C-alpha positions, 0 to 999 in steps of 0.5 A, spaced: 506 536 432 510 532 437 514 527 433 519 521 434 524 522 429 530 517 429 529 509 431 521 509 428 519 516 425 512 517 427 507 522 429 505 522 436 500 528 438 497 534 433 494 540 437 491 545 432 491 553 434 483 551 434 484 546 440 483 540 435 487 534 437 489 528 435 493 523 439 496 517 434 494 510 436 501 508 438 500 513 444 492 512 445 491 512 453 498 513 454 499 521 453 496 527 456 497 534 455 494 541 457 495 547 453 495 554 456 496 560 450 502 558 447 505 553 452 503 545 451 505 540 457 505 533 454 505 527 459 507 520 457 505 514 461 506 506 461 512 507 456 515 501 453 522 500 451 521 501 444 518 508 446 526 510 446 527 515 441 528 523 440 522 527 441 521 534 437 516 539 436 514 541 430 509 546 427 506 548 421 507 555 418 502 559 414 503 559 407 509 554 408 509 547 404 513 543 410 514 543 417 518 547 421 522 543 426 525 546 433 532 544 433 532 542 440 528 535 442 528 531 448 531 524 448 527 519 452 531 513 454 526 507 457 530 502 460 527 495 463 526 496 471 527 489 475 521 488 478 521 484 485 517 479 487 513 482 493 509 475 495 514 472 499 515 478 503 507 477 505 508 470 507 514 472 512 510 477 515 504 472 516 509 467 519 512 472 524 505 474 526 503 467 527 510 466 531 509 472 535 501 469 537 504 462 539 509 465 543 504 470 547 499 464 548 505 460 551 507 465 555 500 466 558 499 458 559 506 458 563 504 464 567 497 461 568 500 454 570 505 458 575 499 461 578 495 455 579 489 457 576 486 450 578 485 452 585 481 458 583 476 455 579 474 449 584 468 449 588 470 451 595 468 448 602 465 454 606 469 455 612 464 453 617 466 454 625 462 449 629 460 451 636 456 447 641 450 451 642 446 446 646 443 447 653 449 444 657 454 448 654 450 454 655 449 453 662 456 454 664 457 460 661 451 464 664 453 469 669 448 469 675 448 475 679 
C-alpha cells in the first residue's frame, strides 16, 4: 500500500504480489507506477495543494491482522506556483516584427527615391544620329583617282 497518513488519511495505491493493483479514485489518472521484483517506483502527476501530506508504504504480512508500516515516509509539500501571463509577450513580439518590417520598407523607399528609379522606368528616346546621306553631300567626299 501507499498511504497518506496525516492531514486526510487515505489509501493511494495498492499493489499485490500477483501484480494486481488498485489506484484509488483521488489519484486516478494522476499516478503511474512500475514494479520490478520487490521494487516499486511511483510517480504522481498534477498534484494539488491538498495532496500535501506524509506518504508511507505499508505491507500486509501473511497471518498478520494489521498493516506493517515502514517507519520512514516521504513528506510531500505542494505550494502554488505563480503563473505568468505569456499572452502579452506575444503581442510585444508581433509589435516588434511589425516595426522592423515598417522600418525596412521605409529604408527601401528612401533608397529608391535617392537613386531616382523613375528615370530607369521611363521610355527612352532612342539615341539617333542623323547623317545626311544625300547625293550632294556624298559627292564632296568621294576620292577620285
